[in-house]
N, CA, C and O atoms as a Tinker XYZ file with bonds, in Angstrom:
   300  protein
     1  N     88.916000   86.364000   89.460000    73     2
     2  CA    90.173000   85.542000   90.271000    64     1     3
     3  C     91.211000   85.927000   89.975000    63     2     4     5
     4  O     91.339000   86.023000   88.754000    81     3
     5  N     92.179000   86.248000   90.625000    73     3     6
     6  CA    93.471000   86.853000   90.120000    64     5     7
     7  C     94.395000   85.666000   89.685000    63     6     8     9
     8  O     94.468000   84.671000   90.406000    81     7
     9  N     95.031000   85.745000   88.633000    73     7    10
    10  CA    95.750000   84.643000   88.205000    64     9    11
    11  C     97.102000   84.721000   88.777000    63    10    12    13
    12  O     97.747000   85.760000   88.911000    81    11
    13  N     97.577000   83.225000   89.190000    73    11    14
    14  CA    98.739000   82.817000   90.024000    64    13    15
    15  C     99.604000   82.965000   89.098000    63    14    16    17
    16  O     99.376000   82.718000   87.914000    81    15
    17  N    100.785000   83.422000   89.593000    73    15    18
    18  CA   101.972000   83.440000   88.852000    64    17    19
    19  C    102.813000   82.116000   88.469000    63    18    20    21
    20  O    102.969000   81.300000   89.377000    81    19
    21  N    103.342000   81.846000   87.268000    73    19    22
    22  CA   103.542000   80.506000   86.862000    64    21    23
    23  C    104.649000   80.052000   87.792000    63    22    24    25
    24  O    105.617000   80.739000   88.117000    81    23
    25  N    104.413000   78.914000   88.148000    73    23    26
    26  CA   105.358000   78.274000   89.138000    64    25    27
    27  C    106.147000   76.966000   88.266000    63    26    28    29
    28  O    107.266000   76.544000   88.557000    81    27
    29  N    105.450000   76.543000   87.353000    73    27    30
    30  CA   105.850000   75.183000   86.586000    64    29    31
    31  C    106.440000   75.410000   85.142000    63    30    32    33
    32  O    105.704000   75.931000   84.304000    81    31
    33  N    107.456000   75.126000   84.874000    73    31    34
    34  CA   107.751000   75.711000   83.387000    64    33    35
    35  C    108.436000   74.370000   82.857000    63    34    36    37
    36  O    109.044000   73.596000   83.596000    81    35
    37  N    108.235000   74.164000   81.268000    73    35    38
    38  CA   108.619000   73.166000   80.641000    64    37    39
    39  C    109.273000   73.724000   79.309000    63    38    40    41
    40  O    108.631000   74.249000   78.400000    81    39
    41  N    110.650000   73.531000   79.327000    73    39    42
    42  CA   111.355000   74.032000   78.222000    64    41    43
    43  C    112.165000   72.626000   77.692000    63    42    44    45
    44  O    112.623000   71.817000   78.499000    81    43
    45  N    112.269000   72.465000   76.268000    73    43    46
    46  CA   112.978000   71.182000   75.689000    64    45    47
    47  C    114.294000   71.447000   76.041000    63    46    48    49
    48  O    115.032000   70.463000   75.998000    81    47
    49  N    114.962000   72.851000   76.490000    73    47    50
    50  CA   116.523000   72.731000   76.779000    64    49    51
    51  C    116.702000   72.702000   78.117000    63    50    52    53
    52  O    117.780000   73.034000   78.611000    81    51
    53  N    115.638000   72.291000   78.867000    73    51    54
    54  CA   115.962000   71.998000   80.381000    64    53    55
    55  C    115.485000   70.575000   80.658000    63    54    56    57
    56  O    114.330000   70.257000   80.374000    81    55
    57  N    116.223000   69.827000   81.131000    73    55    58
    58  CA   115.993000   68.547000   81.210000    64    57    59
    59  C    114.880000   67.650000   80.337000    63    58    60    61
    60  O    114.038000   66.830000   80.702000    81    59
    61  N    115.305000   68.248000   78.832000    73    59    62
    62  CA   114.462000   67.617000   77.838000    64    61    63
    63  C    113.063000   67.766000   78.011000    63    62    64    65
    64  O    112.264000   66.887000   77.685000    81    63
    65  N    112.726000   68.906000   78.540000    73    63    66
    66  CA   111.275000   69.183000   78.777000    64    65    67
    67  C    110.649000   68.803000   79.749000    63    66    68    69
    68  O    109.422000   68.849000   79.657000    81    67
    69  N    111.236000   68.321000   80.958000    73    67    70
    70  CA   110.510000   67.680000   82.099000    64    69    71
    71  C    110.078000   68.902000   82.838000    63    70    72    73
    72  O    110.866000   69.839000   82.959000    81    71
    73  N    108.712000   68.957000   83.408000    73    71    74
    74  CA   108.236000   70.060000   84.109000    64    73    75
    75  C    109.078000   70.484000   85.346000    63    74    76    77
    76  O    109.258000   69.745000   86.314000    81    75
    77  N    109.527000   71.620000   85.237000    73    75    78
    78  CA   110.429000   71.900000   86.705000    64    77    79
    79  C    109.983000   73.223000   87.361000    63    78    80    81
    80  O    109.394000   74.100000   86.729000    81    79
    81  N    110.242000   73.296000   88.425000    73    79    82
    82  CA   109.783000   74.747000   88.974000    64    81    83
    83  C    110.494000   75.838000   88.387000    63    82    84    85
    84  O    111.695000   75.758000   88.128000    81    83
    85  N    109.826000   76.819000   88.172000    73    83    86
    86  CA   110.466000   78.263000   87.319000    64    85    87
    87  C    111.760000   78.570000   88.183000    63    86    88    89
    88  O    111.794000   78.643000   89.411000    81    87
    89  N    112.696000   78.718000   87.404000    73    87    90
    90  CA   113.940000   79.405000   87.997000    64    89    91
    91  C    114.851000   78.502000   88.485000    63    90    92    93
    92  O    115.865000   78.932000   89.035000    81    91
    93  N    114.599000   76.934000   88.341000    73    91    94
    94  CA   115.411000   75.848000   89.075000    64    93    95
    95  C    115.543000   74.726000   87.766000    63    94    96    97
    96  O    115.101000   74.908000   86.632000    81    95
    97  N    116.067000   73.867000   88.122000    73    95    98
    98  CA   116.134000   72.478000   87.451000    64    97    99
    99  C    115.692000   71.459000   87.991000    63    98   100   101
   100  O    115.810000   70.350000   87.470000    81    99
   101  N    114.934000   71.723000   89.469000    73    99   102
   102  CA   114.080000   70.842000   89.927000    64   101   103
   103  C    112.712000   70.416000   89.387000    63   102   104   105
   104  O    111.654000   71.044000   89.368000    81   103
   105  N    113.002000   69.213000   88.964000    73   103   106
   106  CA   111.669000   68.418000   88.398000    64   105   107
   107  C    110.502000   68.504000   89.632000    63   106   108   109
   108  O    110.701000   68.207000   90.810000    81   107
   109  N    109.315000   68.959000   89.079000    73   107   110
   110  CA   108.093000   69.087000   90.002000    64   109   111
   111  C    107.778000   67.333000   90.223000    63   110   112   113
   112  O    106.932000   67.029000   91.063000    81   111
   113  N    108.289000   66.533000   89.659000    73   111   114
   114  CA   108.117000   65.120000   90.168000    64   113   115
   115  C    108.771000   64.648000   91.572000    63   114   116   117
   116  O    108.456000   63.706000   92.298000    81   115
   117  N    109.847000   65.676000   91.717000    73   115   118
   118  CA   110.705000   65.100000   92.903000    64   117   119
   119  C    109.759000   65.687000   93.898000    63   118   120   121
   120  O    109.765000   64.962000   94.893000    81   119
   121  N    108.938000   66.714000   94.043000    73   119   122
   122  CA   107.931000   67.142000   95.223000    64   121   123
   123  C    107.138000   65.784000   95.302000    63   122   124   125
   124  O    107.231000   65.057000   96.291000    81   123
   125  N    106.372000   65.484000   94.241000    73   123   126
   126  CA   105.549000   64.295000   94.281000    64   125   127
   127  C    106.136000   63.034000   94.917000    63   126   128   129
   128  O    105.627000   62.457000   95.878000    81   127
   129  N    107.245000   62.667000   94.294000    73   127   130
   130  CA   108.032000   61.431000   94.701000    64   129   131
   131  C    108.465000   61.572000   96.288000    63   130   132   133
   132  O    108.263000   60.603000   97.020000    81   131
   133  N    109.008000   62.671000   96.777000    73   131   134
   134  CA   109.010000   62.996000   98.236000    64   133   135
   135  C    108.026000   62.840000   99.097000    63   134   136   137
   136  O    108.156000   62.325000  100.208000    81   135
   137  N    106.710000   63.398000   98.495000    73   135   138
   138  CA   105.544000   63.333000   99.499000    64   137   139
   139  C    105.189000   61.840000   99.496000    63   138   140   141
   140  O    105.151000   61.206000  100.551000    81   139
   141  N    104.917000   61.255000   98.250000    73   139   142
   142  CA   104.713000   59.690000   98.262000    64   141   143
   143  C    105.547000   58.983000   99.026000    63   142   144   145
   144  O    105.101000   57.962000   99.548000    81   143
   145  N    106.900000   59.360000   99.252000    73   143   146
   146  CA   107.757000   58.329000  100.181000    64   145   147
   147  C    107.526000   58.926000  101.561000    63   146   148   149
   148  O    108.370000   58.580000  102.387000    81   147
   149  N    106.617000   59.708000  101.979000    73   147   150
   150  CA   106.293000   59.959000  103.576000    64   149   151
   151  C    107.084000   61.094000  103.878000    63   150   152   153
   152  O    107.000000   61.486000  105.042000    81   151
   153  N    107.871000   61.748000  103.075000    73   151   154
   154  CA   108.802000   63.034000  103.426000    64   153   155
   155  C    107.649000   64.127000  103.581000    63   154   156   157
   156  O    106.584000   64.018000  102.973000    81   155
   157  N    107.959000   65.267000  104.499000    73   155   158
   158  CA   107.199000   66.338000  104.533000    64   157   159
   159  C    107.668000   67.564000  103.436000    63   158   160   161
   160  O    108.702000   67.590000  102.770000    81   159
   161  N    106.656000   68.488000  103.467000    73   159   162
   162  CA   107.039000   69.543000  102.401000    64   161   163
   163  C    108.466000   70.251000  103.003000    63   162   164   165
   164  O    109.299000   70.725000  102.230000    81   163
   165  N    108.602000   70.259000  104.152000    73   163   166
   166  CA   109.816000   71.119000  104.854000    64   165   167
   167  C    111.271000   70.179000  104.546000    63   166   168   169
   168  O    112.415000   70.632000  104.515000    81   167
   169  N    110.845000   68.720000  104.328000    73   167   170
   170  CA   111.868000   67.949000  103.985000    64   169   171
   171  C    112.484000   68.197000  102.446000    63   170   172   173
   172  O    113.658000   68.379000  102.125000    81   171
   173  N    111.278000   68.139000  101.601000    73   171   174
   174  CA   111.453000   68.471000  100.145000    64   173   175
   175  C    112.256000   69.745000  100.250000    63   174   176   177
   176  O    113.445000   69.699000   99.933000    81   175
   177  N    111.720000   70.877000  100.664000    73   175   178
   178  CA   112.421000   72.146000  100.616000    64   177   179
   179  C    113.764000   72.316000  101.225000    63   178   180   181
   180  O    114.471000   73.273000  100.911000    81   179
   181  N    114.112000   71.483000  102.025000    73   179   182
   182  CA   115.413000   71.222000  102.657000    64   181   183
   183  C    116.671000   70.616000  101.484000    63   182   184   185
   184  O    117.835000   70.972000  101.300000    81   183
   185  N    115.772000   69.501000  100.800000    73   183   186
   186  CA   116.415000   68.985000  100.158000    64   185   187
   187  C    116.786000   69.825000   98.852000    63   186   188   189
   188  O    117.888000   69.663000   98.329000    81   187
   189  N    115.934000   70.646000   98.376000    73   187   190
   190  CA   115.901000   71.235000   97.147000    64   189   191
   191  C    115.738000   72.959000   97.604000    63   190   192   193
   192  O    114.678000   73.578000   97.507000    81   191
   193  N    116.835000   73.448000   98.032000    73   191   194
   194  CA   116.789000   74.811000   98.556000    64   193   195
   195  C    116.489000   75.975000   97.353000    63   194   196   197
   196  O    116.282000   77.150000   97.655000    81   195
   197  N    116.494000   75.571000   96.183000    73   195   198
   198  CA   116.389000   76.612000   95.053000    64   197   199
   199  C    114.716000   76.724000   95.055000    63   198   200   201
   200  O    114.234000   77.805000   94.718000    81   199
   201  N    113.939000   75.764000   95.380000    73   199   202
   202  CA   112.315000   75.867000   95.390000    64   201   203
   203  C    111.978000   76.602000   96.470000    63   202   204   205
   204  O    112.438000   76.464000   97.604000    81   203
   205  N    111.106000   77.447000   96.081000    73   203   206
   206  CA   110.633000   78.369000   97.373000    64   205   207
   207  C    109.057000   77.463000   97.767000    63   206   208   209
   208  O    108.305000   76.883000   96.984000    81   207
   209  N    108.964000   77.598000   99.028000    73   207   210
   210  CA   107.967000   77.207000   99.631000    64   209   211
   211  C    106.416000   77.627000   98.881000    63   210   212   213
   212  O    105.491000   76.831000   98.716000    81   211
   213  N    106.418000   78.792000   98.568000    73   211   214
   214  CA   105.377000   79.339000   97.715000    64   213   215
   215  C    105.039000   78.727000   96.426000    63   214   216   217
   216  O    103.910000   78.659000   95.941000    81   215
   217  N    106.344000   78.204000   95.822000    73   215   218
   218  CA   106.143000   77.486000   94.529000    64   217   219
   219  C    105.680000   76.313000   94.958000    63   218   220   221
   220  O    104.632000   76.020000   94.383000    81   219
   221  N    106.078000   75.432000   95.825000    73   219   222
   222  CA   105.846000   74.251000   96.172000    64   221   223
   223  C    104.271000   74.056000   96.495000    63   222   224   225
   224  O    103.501000   73.284000   95.923000    81   223
   225  N    103.998000   74.910000   97.507000    73   223   226
   226  CA   102.350000   75.079000   97.684000    64   225   227
   227  C    101.378000   75.194000   96.566000    63   226   228   229
   228  O    100.326000   74.585000   96.370000    81   227
   229  N    102.158000   76.402000   95.671000    73   227   230
   230  CA   101.237000   76.474000   94.360000    64   229   231
   231  C    101.115000   75.362000   93.376000    63   230   232   233
   232  O    100.094000   75.134000   92.727000    81   231
   233  N    102.411000   74.573000   93.297000    73   231   234
   234  CA   102.183000   73.424000   92.514000    64   233   235
   235  C    101.285000   72.463000   93.047000    63   234   236   237
   236  O    100.664000   71.787000   92.226000    81   235
   237  N    101.050000   72.224000   94.510000    73   235   238
   238  CA   100.342000   71.315000   94.776000    64   237   239
   239  C     98.846000   71.720000   94.809000    63   238   240   241
   240  O     98.021000   70.809000   94.880000    81   239
   241  N     98.433000   72.978000   94.765000    73   239   242
   242  CA    97.302000   73.599000   94.654000    64   241   243
   243  C     96.768000   73.321000   93.091000    63   242   244   245
   244  O     95.674000   72.890000   92.726000    81   243
   245  N     97.875000   73.701000   92.339000    73   243   246
   246  CA    97.706000   73.153000   90.630000    64   245   247
   247  C     97.243000   71.851000   90.503000    63   246   248   249
   248  O     96.326000   71.540000   89.743000    81   247
   249  N     97.937000   70.961000   91.328000    73   247   250
   250  CA    97.532000   69.438000   90.999000    64   249   251
   251  C     96.239000   69.276000   91.771000    63   250   252   253
   252  O     95.425000   68.534000   91.221000    81   251
   253  N     95.898000   69.775000   92.849000    73   251   254
   254  CA    94.526000   69.595000   93.552000    64   253   255
   255  C     93.554000   70.105000   92.466000    63   254   256   257
   256  O     92.823000   69.269000   91.936000    81   255
   257  N     93.484000   71.258000   92.125000    73   255   258
   258  CA    92.463000   71.699000   91.102000    64   257   259
   259  C     92.238000   70.702000   89.923000    63   258   260   261
   260  O     91.161000   70.271000   89.513000    81   259
   261  N     93.548000   70.419000   89.451000    73   259   262
   262  CA    93.425000   69.475000   88.218000    64   261   263
   263  C     92.865000   68.212000   88.367000    63   262   264   265
   264  O     92.435000   67.603000   87.388000    81   263
   265  N     92.817000   67.649000   89.762000    73   263   266
   266  CA    92.161000   66.397000   90.313000    64   265   267
   267  C     90.654000   66.665000   90.553000    63   266   268   269
   268  O     89.777000   65.823000   90.363000    81   267
   269  N     90.468000   67.812000   90.950000    73   267   270
   270  CA    89.005000   68.057000   91.221000    64   269   271
   271  C     88.358000   68.291000   89.764000    63   270   272   273
   272  O     87.282000   67.781000   89.452000    81   271
   273  N     89.103000   69.098000   88.912000    73   271   274
   274  CA    88.203000   69.152000   87.712000    64   273   275
   275  C     88.015000   67.702000   87.051000    63   274   276   277
   276  O     86.935000   67.429000   86.527000    81   275
   277  N     89.072000   66.765000   87.075000    73   275   278
   278  CA    89.168000   65.769000   86.358000    64   277   279
   279  C     88.057000   64.800000   86.831000    63   278   280   281
   280  O     87.511000   63.978000   86.096000    81   279
   281  N     87.769000   65.001000   88.220000    73   279   282
   282  CA    86.722000   64.113000   89.115000    64   281   283
   283  C     85.249000   64.697000   88.917000    63   282   284   285
   284  O     84.224000   64.032000   89.063000    81   283
   285  N     85.296000   65.835000   88.617000    73   283   286
   286  CA    84.071000   66.637000   88.175000    64   285   287
   287  C     83.315000   66.239000   86.928000    63   286   288   289
   288  O     82.097000   66.097000   86.818000    81   287
   289  N     84.430000   66.055000   85.834000    73   287   290
   290  CA    84.224000   65.544000   84.474000    64   289   291
   291  C     83.530000   64.424000   84.428000    63   290   292   293
   292  O     82.653000   64.196000   83.594000    81   291
   293  N     83.943000   63.536000   85.472000    73   291   294
   294  CA    83.245000   62.195000   85.233000    64   293   295
   295  C     81.819000   62.002000   85.767000    63   294   296   297
   296  O     81.199000   60.939000   85.805000    81   295
   297  N     81.435000   63.125000   86.145000    73   295   298
   298  CA    79.907000   63.149000   86.817000    64   297   299
   299  C     79.058000   63.017000   85.750000    63   298   300
   300  O     77.841000   63.000000   85.929000    81   299
């Protein structure tokens, strides 16, 4: 399986190490917060135009994989 390009970055010099989308200062938490509030992915992308759709989708895929992995570890 090909490795996905890195879409999330954490650097102590950028927002004190808060995970952000690579090439931006947009925290990944903003995506989660928008979706939790009922906003669509397009709403998020319109609010944060420096984030590419591919980055947001990849971040959601990473979260899904982490959740699935975590769920499997409890079986």
